[in-house]
N, C-alpha and C positions, 0 to 999 in steps of 0.2 A: 802343157805337161811334157815332160821328157819321155821319149820312147826308148825301148831297149836299143842299145847301139849308139845312142847319142852320147855326146861328151859334155862335161861341165866346163863352161868358159873359164879361162885362166884369170880373168879380172871381172870385177863387178860384184853384185850382190845376188844371192839366191835364197828362195824360201825353202821350207822343209820338203815340200813335194818335189823340188828340183834336186836336192842333195840326197834324199833318202835312197834312191837306187844305187848310189855310190858308197855310202857309209856302211851299209850292211848290218845295221842294228835297228831295233825298234825306236820309236820316237821317245819313249820313256827312258830307255837305256842311254840314248843320245843326250837327253836332258840331264840325267845324272852325271854323265861324263863331263858335260859342260860345267856343271856346278862344282865338280871335283877338280877342274882345271886340266882334264885329260882330253878335252875336245875344244875346238874353237868357241869362243864366247859369242852368243847371239847378240844382235843389235835390234832393239825394240823400236821400230819406226813409229808405230801407233799402238793402241791398245790391242788391236787384232792383227798386226803385221810384224812378224819377226823374220829377220834375214841373217845370213852369215856371209862374211867376205869370202869370195871364191878362192882368193890367194891362201887364206887360212885353211880352207877345206883341202886344197891341194897339198899343203904342208902336212896336214893330218894324214892324208891318204898315202903319202910317201913313207910314213913310219907310224902307224896308228898305235902300236904298243908303247912307243917311247915318246909320243907327242905330249908336250906340256905347254900350257899357256905361259907366256913370258910375263913375269911380274914387272909392273911399271912403278917407278918411284912416284909417290904422291906429293 
């Protein structure tokens, strides 16, 4: 677990418990923002393990009001 004063690594993957102190919203608000494309999309590793890319979290934290998930061509 992260303790107050710790930093989020620039690279790698982190679980909710690791990013929660930095994003400043509840888990449900975060989930809704992810679904709306206003927060980084989660990566479902297993049925019970969801992670986010630290690079994407840092991009979100630089400008949370204007952050949008980039649309990729299918």
